[in-house]
TORPA-4810 file (N, C-alpha, C, O; in nm, 3 decimals):
<nodes>
NODE_1_6.047_11.456_28.218_6.023_11.519_28.368_6.062_11.366_28.444_6.033_11.253_28.403_N
NODE_2_6.129_11.401_28.555_6.141_11.302_28.641_6.038_11.280_28.790_6.033_11.369_28.874_A
NODE_3_5.977_11.177_28.803_5.886_11.159_28.867_5.913_11.200_29.026_6.021_11.163_29.070_P
NODE_4_5.834_11.263_29.104_5.833_11.325_29.207_5.827_11.214_29.306_5.716_11.161_29.314_I
NODE_5_5.909_11.173_29.374_5.918_11.078_29.477_5.841_11.149_29.638_5.851_11.268_29.670_M
NODE_6_5.785_11.069_29.701_5.702_11.087_29.800_5.795_11.135_29.921_5.886_11.054_29.943_P
NODE_7_5.794_11.238_29.998_5.878_11.216_30.090_5.828_11.150_30.242_5.712_11.122_30.273_T
NODE_8_5.913_11.139_30.301_5.878_11.009_30.405_5.834_11.096_30.517_5.880_11.210_30.510_R
NODE_9_5.755_11.071_30.622_5.699_11.122_30.703_5.770_11.115_30.843_5.834_11.012_30.863_S
NODE_10_5.769_11.196_30.928_5.841_11.138_31.072_5.797_11.015_31.101_5.880_10.925_31.109_H
NODE_11_5.689_10.994_31.117_5.653_10.861_31.167_5.701_10.762_31.088_5.771_10.676_31.142_M
NODE_12_5.674_10.753_30.942_5.759_10.660_30.875_5.902_10.621_30.874_5.948_10.515_30.829_D
NODE_13_5.988_10.750_30.946_6.098_10.745_30.932_6.155_10.687_31.091_6.267_10.639_31.109_E
NODE_14_6.062_10.702_31.187_6.090_10.649_31.345_6.038_10.491_31.322_6.091_10.409_31.397_M
NODE_15_5.955_10.447_31.241_5.923_10.327_31.226_6.028_10.230_31.144_6.045_10.109_31.164_K
NODE_16_6.085_10.304_31.059_6.190_10.230_30.983_6.305_10.250_31.071_6.407_10.217_31.010_A
NODE_17_6.329_10.287_31.182_6.470_10.304_31.246_6.419_10.227_31.395_6.497_10.145_31.444_K
NODE_18_6.322_10.248_31.445_6.269_10.168_31.555_6.138_10.066_31.564_6.026_10.113_31.582_Y
NODE_19_6.154_9.961_31.554_6.051_9.853_31.556_5.945_9.884_31.613_5.842_9.867_31.548_E
NODE_20_5.937_9.922_31.710_5.813_9.961_31.824_5.762_10.066_31.778_5.639_10.071_31.777_K
NODE_21_5.835_10.176_31.729_5.766_10.291_31.730_5.635_10.319_31.685_5.596_10.298_31.570_A
NODE_22_5.577_10.358_31.760_5.407_10.410_31.765_5.311_10.286_31.797_5.192_10.288_31.765_Y
NODE_23_5.360_10.199_31.848_5.284_10.051_31.879_5.284_10.061_32.028_5.368_10.097_32.111_V
NODE_24_5.148_10.013_32.034_5.126_10.047_32.175_5.189_9.977_32.297_5.162_9.857_32.294_P
NODE_25_5.250_10.005_32.386_5.341_9.934_32.473_5.225_9.784_32.559_5.104_9.783_32.580_W
NODE_26_5.307_9.703_32.582_5.223_9.596_32.641_5.302_9.591_32.775_5.411_9.641_32.800_T
NODE_27_5.209_9.508_32.865_5.266_9.514_33.022_5.422_9.438_33.028_5.509_9.457_33.113_A
NODE_28_5.428_9.365_32.935_5.552_9.281_32.955_5.640_9.400_32.920_5.723_9.422_33.009_E
NODE_29_5.648_9.473_32.829_5.752_9.575_32.769_5.732_9.688_32.914_5.839_9.734_32.954_E
NODE_30_5.651_9.716_32.964_5.665_9.806_33.089_5.751_9.718_33.210_5.847_9.773_33.265_E
NODE_31_5.717_9.604_33.240_5.812_9.543_33.308_5.925_9.547_33.302_5.988_9.587_33.400_E
NODE_32_5.986_9.510_33.191_6.116_9.539_33.098_6.189_9.663_33.154_6.297_9.659_33.213_K
NODE_33_6.122_9.763_33.128_6.134_9.890_33.146_6.199_9.902_33.290_6.320_9.907_33.313_L
NODE_34_6.082_9.907_33.392_6.109_9.907_33.514_6.243_9.827_33.557_6.323_9.872_33.638_K
NODE_35_6.254_9.730_33.507_6.390_9.635_33.549_6.485_9.673_33.504_6.581_9.658_33.579_K
NODE_36_6.516_9.736_33.375_6.627_9.784_33.301_6.617_9.926_33.397_6.732_9.949_33.434_Y
NODE_37_6.555_9.994_33.432_6.581_10.129_33.525_6.633_10.069_33.644_6.746_10.108_33.675_H
NODE_38_6.586_9.994_33.708_6.612_9.945_33.817_6.758_9.893_33.781_6.825_9.899_33.884_A
NODE_39_6.811_9.858_33.706_6.956_9.776_33.678_7.020_9.908_33.636_7.118_9.888_33.565_Q
NODE_40_6.994_10.032_33.658_7.089_10.171_33.622_7.097_10.183_33.469_7.136_10.294_33.435_G
NODE_41_7.069_10.091_33.359_7.080_10.147_33.228_7.031_10.250_33.188_6.926_10.294_33.234_L
NODE_42_7.101_10.308_33.091_7.096_10.454_33.034_6.958_10.448_32.906_6.934_10.357_32.827_T
NODE_43_6.904_10.544_32.919_6.813_10.605_32.820_6.783_10.530_32.687_6.681_10.483_32.637_V
NODE_44_6.938_10.542_32.645_7.009_10.529_32.536_7.025_10.341_32.534_6.997_10.284_32.428_A
NODE_45_7.060_10.275_32.629_7.071_10.151_32.641_6.923_10.100_32.606_6.898_10.061_32.492_D
NODE_46_6.825_10.103_32.707_6.730_10.083_32.705_6.611_10.083_32.576_6.524_10.000_32.550_I
NODE_47_6.650_10.224_32.501_6.617_10.204_32.383_6.642_10.115_32.302_6.542_10.071_32.247_S
NODE_48_6.770_10.054_32.262_6.796_9.970_32.221_6.737_9.850_32.196_6.702_9.793_32.093_K
NODE_49_6.732_9.813_32.360_6.692_9.675_32.411_6.551_9.655_32.372_6.520_9.548_32.320_L
NODE_50_6.453_9.758_32.393_6.315_9.777_32.357_6.299_9.792_32.221_6.180_9.777_32.194_L
NODE_51_6.372_9.817_32.118_6.324_9.870_32.017_6.270_9.999_31.995_6.229_10.018_31.880_R
NODE_52_6.258_10.095_32.080_6.167_10.198_32.068_6.250_10.325_32.089_6.351_10.311_32.160_R
NODE_53_6.220_10.472_32.029_6.327_10.556_32.026_6.329_10.615_32.167_6.232_10.612_32.243_N
NODE_54_6.467_10.679_32.201_6.450_10.753_32.354_6.347_10.846_32.412_6.326_10.849_32.534_E
NODE_55_6.283_10.921_32.327_6.176_10.983_32.393_6.060_10.911_32.420_5.989_10.957_32.509_G
NODE_56_6.022_10.801_32.358_5.937_10.678_32.368_5.994_10.643_32.541_5.903_10.664_32.621_A
NODE_57_6.092_10.608_32.592_6.165_10.542_32.707_6.129_10.674_32.807_6.065_10.662_32.911_I
NODE_58_6.180_10.792_32.759_6.173_10.920_32.868_6.016_10.908_32.871_5.970_10.856_32.972_V
NODE_59_5.932_10.947_32.776_5.773_10.939_32.817_5.721_10.858_32.930_5.659_10.896_33.030_S
NODE_60_5.767_10.710_32.883_5.715_10.597_32.942_5.751_10.587_33.093_5.688_10.528_33.180_R
NODE_61_5.852_10.647_33.102_5.943_10.643_33.250_5.843_10.727_33.334_5.785_10.690_33.437_K
NODE_62_5.832_10.853_33.267_5.736_10.956_33.362_5.597_10.889_33.383_5.555_10.878_33.498_K
NODE_63_5.522_10.841_33.275_5.409_10.777_33.335_5.407_10.677_33.442_5.328_10.661_33.534_K
NODE_64_5.518_10.611_33.407_5.541_10.494_33.531_5.600_10.565_33.665_5.593_10.513_33.776_L
NODE_65_5.641_10.653_33.646_5.691_10.723_33.789_5.809_10.691_33.805_5.852_10.695_33.920_G
NODE_66_5.874_10.660_33.724_6.005_10.626_33.721_6.109_10.719_33.701_6.223_10.680_33.728_L
NODE_67_6.093_10.841_33.659_6.203_10.970_33.628_6.193_11.065_33.738_6.262_11.166_33.739_S
</nodes>
């Protein structure tokens, strides 16, 4: 019998794809987000720069009153 491989959770997949997934935001990251937003960068671009998924960027922008 072949061994059963554990399946990866959604959280594991996000952490593998985005270095900062599920890591608390720092004040410095929030300032960078504000700066990038003011510069007109897209959510996709900001996602790459901050190494967070696009949903996290959209959510934090709302929290900071940027959307």
